[in-house]
Each structure stands twice: as structure tokens, then as C-alpha cells.
C-alpha positions in Angstrom: 0.1 0.1 0.0 1.6 2.9 -0.9 1.7 5.9 1.7 -0.6 8.4 0.4 -3.3 5.0 0.3 -2.2 4.7 3.5 -3.2 8.2 4.4 -6.5 8.2 2.6 -7.4 5.6 4.1 -7.1 6.8 7.7 -9.0 9.9 7.0 -11.7 8.3 4.5 -13.9 7.9 6.9 -14.3 11.7 7.6 -11.7 13.9 5.9 -10.9 12.3 2.3 -8.3 13.8 0.5 -10.0 15.7 -2.9 -10.3 14.1 -5.5 -11.2 14.8 -9.5 -12.2 11.9 -11.2 -10.7 9.7 -8.6 -7.6 11.0 -8.7 -6.3 12.8 -6.0 -5.7 16.4 -6.8 -3.3 18.5 -6.0 -4.3 22.1 -8.2 -0.3 23.7 -6.9 2.6 22.4 -5.8 2.4 24.0 -1.4 -0.3 21.7 -1.5 1.4 18.1 -2.2 4.3 19.1 -0.2 1.2 20.0 2.6 0.1 16.7 2.8 4.2 15.5 2.7 4.7 17.7 6.1 2.4 16.2 7.7 2.9 12.0 6.9 6.7 13.0 7.9 6.2 14.7 11.4 2.9 12.1 12.1 6.0 9.7 11.2 8.0 11.9 13.8 6.3 12.4 16.6 4.1 8.1 16.7 0.4 10.3 16.2 -2.0 8.1 14.4 -4.1 9.2 11.3 -7.1 8.9 13.6 -5.9 11.8 16.2 -5.2 13.5 12.6 -8.7 13.8 11.5 -9.8 14.6 14.8 -7.9 18.0 14.8 -8.6 18.3 10.1 -12.4 18.0 10.6 -12.2 20.7 14.0 -10.0 22.6 11.3 -12.2 22.2 8.5 -15.5 23.2 10.6 -13.7 26.4 11.6 -12.9 27.8 8.5 -14.9 30.1 6.3 -15.2 29.4 2.9 -12.6 32.0 0.7 -13.8 33.7 -2.9 -12.9 31.9 -5.6 -10.9 29.4 -3.7 -11.0 26.0 -5.3 -11.9 22.9 -2.7 -8.8 21.5 -3.1 -6.8 24.9 -1.5 -9.8 24.9 1.1 -8.9 21.3 2.0 -5.0 21.5 2.0 -5.3 25.3 4.0 -7.3 23.9 6.7 -5.0 20.7 6.4 -1.6 23.2 7.5 -4.5 24.5 10.1 -5.2 20.6 12.2 -1.4 20.0 11.5 -0.4 23.0 13.4 -3.4 22.1 16.0 -1.9 18.9 16.2 1.6 19.8 16.4 0.6 22.4 19.1 -0.8 20.2 21.1 1.8 17.9 21.8 3.6 21.0 22.6 5.8 20.7 19.7 5.5 24.5 18.5 5.8 27.3 19.9 2.9 28.9 19.0 -0.9 28.9 20.0 -2.8 27.4 17.8 -5.1 28.8 14.2 -8.5 29.1 16.5 -6.6 30.2 19.7 -5.4 33.5 17.6 
């Protein structure tokens, strides 16, 4: 199972990765990099996809869509908020979470 397939399986029930016609969507290079950062950070911190999924669902719910923003951009922006929140919760960042700002 590829890493991307494992990530998608871990998030599928509540916050699946964006797809178009069955293919994963990365409209811009930063979106793929954000996903890679999450994979590496979770692996290095021993966090699970279930742990991350809780943060991602909350970040998606808390983030108002921006005018003209694509679904993929909205998703990966929430992804970064969720990653920051998870790392902050574990005391690995010196800043407060996006929701606390």
C-alpha cells in the first residue's frame, strides 16, 4: 500500500483527500508539500491518522471558505491548520493553535 493510499484510508470516513474523477487532486505544488509534511510529522511524533483526522475535521468546520477558493485549496489550507493544531497540542510548537489566535 502506498503512503498516499494509507493516508487516504486513514482519513476516508470523515475528511477524505480531494479527488477528481477518482484521482487525487493537487492543484499547486504547496498542496502536495503540505500533505508530505503531515505524513512526516505524524510518523516522527508517533501520532496516528485518527489523531490527525480529529484535528482536520475541526479545522475544516472552523474555516470559512474564501471567495473564489477551490475545494482543494480550502482542504489543504485546513490541513495545515490541523497539522499546526496537532503539533501545538503535543507541545511541539512555540505558538498557539490557529483557533486560539
